[in-house]
N, C-alpha and C positions, 0 to 999 in steps of 0.2 A: 254279274256278267262273267261268262266262262273264261278261264285262262286259255292261252294258246302259246305254242312253241314256235318261235320264229327263226328262220334262216335268212341271212343277208347274202345277196348276190351282188358282188362288187364292193370293194373296200377302199374307195377313193376319198377325196377331200370332203365331199358333201356328207358322206357317211360319218366320218370322224367329227366333223363340225356340228352336224345337226341330228342325224339319225340316232347315234349312240346315246347322247344325253336324253333325247325324247323317249327312246325305248326304256332307259333306266327309270324314267319318271312315269311310266305306264305300268301300274301295279299288276295287271293281268297278262302282260306280255313278257315272255321269257326267251331271251336270246340264247340259242343253243349251238349255233355254228355259222360259219361264213364260207363263201365260195369265191375265190379269186385266184387266177394263176400267178399273179404278181405280188400280192400283198396279203397280210393276215393281221389279226388283232391279238394282243397279249391275252393269254389264259383262255382262249376260245378255240375250240377245234376248227381247223381250217382245211379246206378241200380245194382241189384244182378247178372244179367246175360244179355246176348245179346238179348234174346227174350223180356225180360222186358223193356230193353232200346228202342228197335225198336217199341214195342207196345205203349210206352209212348211218343215217339218222332218220329212221322211219317215224319217229315221234314228232317230227316237224309237221305242223299243220298249216303254216303260212310262210310266205317268202316275200321279202322286199327286193324288188329289182332296181338296182342303183348303178347299172352299167351304162356306158355310152349308148346313145339312142339307137344306133343301128344294130345293136346286139339284143335289144329288149324283147322283140317279138318272139324269136325262137326260144329264148329262156322262159318268158312268161307262158307261152303255149305249152312247153314241156312241163312246167309246174302245174298248170291247170289240168292237163291230161292225167296227171298223177293225183288229182283230187286235192290240190293245195290252194288255199286262198292266196291272192296275189295283190300286193301293193306295187304300183308302177310310179317311180319317180317321174317328175315332169320333164319333157312332154311324154305322154304315154306310149308313143311310138314314132317311128320315122315317117310314117304315112298314115292317112286316115283309113286306108284299106286294112292295114295291119290291125289297127285298134278295133275296127268293126268285126274282124274275125275273132279277136280275143273276147269281145263281148259275147258273141255267139257261143264260143267255146266254154266260157264260164257258165253260161246259162245251161248248156247241155250237161255239164259236169255237176251242176248244182252247188257251185262254190262262189265265193265273193271275189269280185274284181274291183279295185279302187284306183282311179286315176287321181294321183295326189297333187292337186294344185295347192301347194303350201301357202301361197300368198293370200288365198281366200280365208285363211285362218288367222290373219293378222288382226289385232285387237279392235280396230275401227271398222272393219269391213261389214260385219253384220248390221251394225247400227246405221251405217251409210246406206246400205241396201234398203233398210226399213224406211229411212227418211225419204229416199227417192221414189219409193214404190208407187205413190199416187201423184207424182209430179211430172211436169213436162220439161224435159231438158232442152236448153237452148244451145249450150256450148260446153265442150269438154276439152281441157288441155292436159295432156299427159307428157311428162318429162321423166325418162328412165335412163339414167346415164351412170356408168361406172367404169373402173379401170380393169380391163381384161387381164392385165398382168398380175393384178392382186387377186382377182376372183377365179381365174382359170390358169394359173401358172403351169406352163409346160404341157397343156392339154391340146395337142395338135389336132385331135379329132374334131374339135369345135369348128375348125375351118374347112372340114370336109363335108361332102353331101350328107345330110342328116344331122350334122353338128349344129346347125342353125345360126352360128355366129352371134350377132348382137340380139337375135331373137331368143337366145337362151335366157337372158334376163328379161327381154322385152315381152316374152310370153307371160311372165309373171304379172306385168301391168295389164295385159289383155285378159288374163284370168280374173283379175279384180273387176275390170270394166264389164266383162260379160256377165259377171255375177251381180253387180250393183245397179247397172243401168236398166231402167224399166222397160226398154224396148230393144229388140235386136238392132244391130248396126252393120253397115256394109261398106266395104272398101270402095273408095272413089278413085284414088290414085296413090302411088307409092314411089319413092325414090330410094333405091338401094345402092349404097356405096360398097363395092366389093374390092378388097385388095388384089393386086395383080397376081399374087401368089396364093390366093385362096379361092374357095368355091362358095363361101357364105359371106354375108355382109358384115362390115365392121360398124356401120351406121345406117340408120333408116329414118325417113320421114314419111308418115302415112296420114292420109285424110280419109275419114269415114263420114257417113251420115246415117240417120235412122229414118223410119217412115214418115216422121213429122218434120224432117229437114234440119235436125240439129247438126251443128258443125263439131266434129270430133277430130282433134289433131293429136298425133303422137310423134314424139321425137326421141329416138333411141340412139345411144352413142356408147361405144366400147372403149373410147380413148379419153375419158374424163380422168383427170388427175385429182388427187385428194379425195375427200369423202364422197360417197355416191349420192346421186339425186334420184329419189324414187317418189315422185309426187304426181298427184292429179288434182285438178280444180274443175268443179262442175257448177255452171250457172243454171239455175232452175227457178222459174216462177218468181223472179226478182230476188232470189237468195243465192248465196254462194257456199258451196261445200268444198272443203279442202281436205284431202286424205293424203298425208305426207309421211315421210320416213318409212315408206313401204307399207303403209297402212297402220302404223303404230300410233299416229297422231291424227285426230279428227277434229276439225274446226268448222263450225257452221255460223255464218254471219259474224265472224270475229269472236265467237264464243268457243272456248276450248271445251270440247265434249269428252274426249278420251285422249290420254297420253300414257301409254304403258309400254313395258318392255316387250320385245319380240319373243314369242313362244309358239310359233306357227307349227313346228313339227310335233310338239306335244298334242296340239289339236288334231293333227293328222292321225297319230297313232290312236288317240281316243276314238276318232271316227272309224278307223279301220276295225278296232275291237268291236264297236257297235254294229258295223256292217256284218262282221263274222257272226256275232251273236244272233242277229236277226236274219241271217242267210240272204243278204241283199248285196247288190252291186251298185256302184256309183261311178259312172264313167261319162263325163261331159267332154265332148270333143270341140266345143265352141272355140276355146282359145287356139287350139291347133288348127282349126279351120280358118281362123283369121290369118294365121301365119301362112298357111298354104295359099290363101288368096293373094297375099302379098308377093309370094314367090311366083304365082301364076300371072299376076296383073301388074307387078311393079316394073318400073324402068330401071335397068341396071347401069351403073356407071363405074368404070374401073378407076381405082384410086391407088395411092402408093402401097407398095408391098408392106406387109406387116412383119416386123422384126421384133422378136421378144427381147 
């Protein structure tokens, strides 16, 4: 597989926690520069913005866009128009229309565009998908709860339009569900709790169904204290599949099938390298569409102001 030179756009918490170790573990990926007006990385050339980075470093062949959601479209499009392959942190855009335009742009430029749904690369997801492929699902229970103060400290953008609020982690659950469930599913109702000083929800309860009438319930919460809960349980044909710990642990009918450490971002960069080598794109908007449906169809309730 061919080597490629990578530029990072945005140097926030997710980059330091996840992208940097994954890039270091990807043999054919060479990190050569970063672009961020407020932050930089030790011993790595740093630039104020994407354009400055690409002007100074023409050897860059691919970029990872890791900025807040409302900034991603313009940055990704600029990179695509300069013939660069692009990895988009999740969600791939603030709106579906933005993502659709990026898909068209990547096709026109003949470069790879990758919507990086990292939770789909959790250890148990592929086998869960395989097991469910020929089954009829009766019920799904999704519980995705964590402490926003731990996972998004000081990130005011998450409470603004495009920031998604509790759907920032919740979309991870939806990315797994849209990957492993054998049929598409559709929102029936949603209850969104929005702090009085925010534009995005701090908690959400959603009810979906599929064409066969399965009951699919999701409970998202940004105010859980202590360890996070990232679990889903699926009843199908008299059996029960449990995918817990964000997909690191898979149990079927009380039998432990998989229990491994999380290494999702290593899987992301391996897939990105594969897409670049094969001149392909991979942009699934299904998880973002589910969130858009929740904002379109959900009932909003005002709750207490969020104070960090």
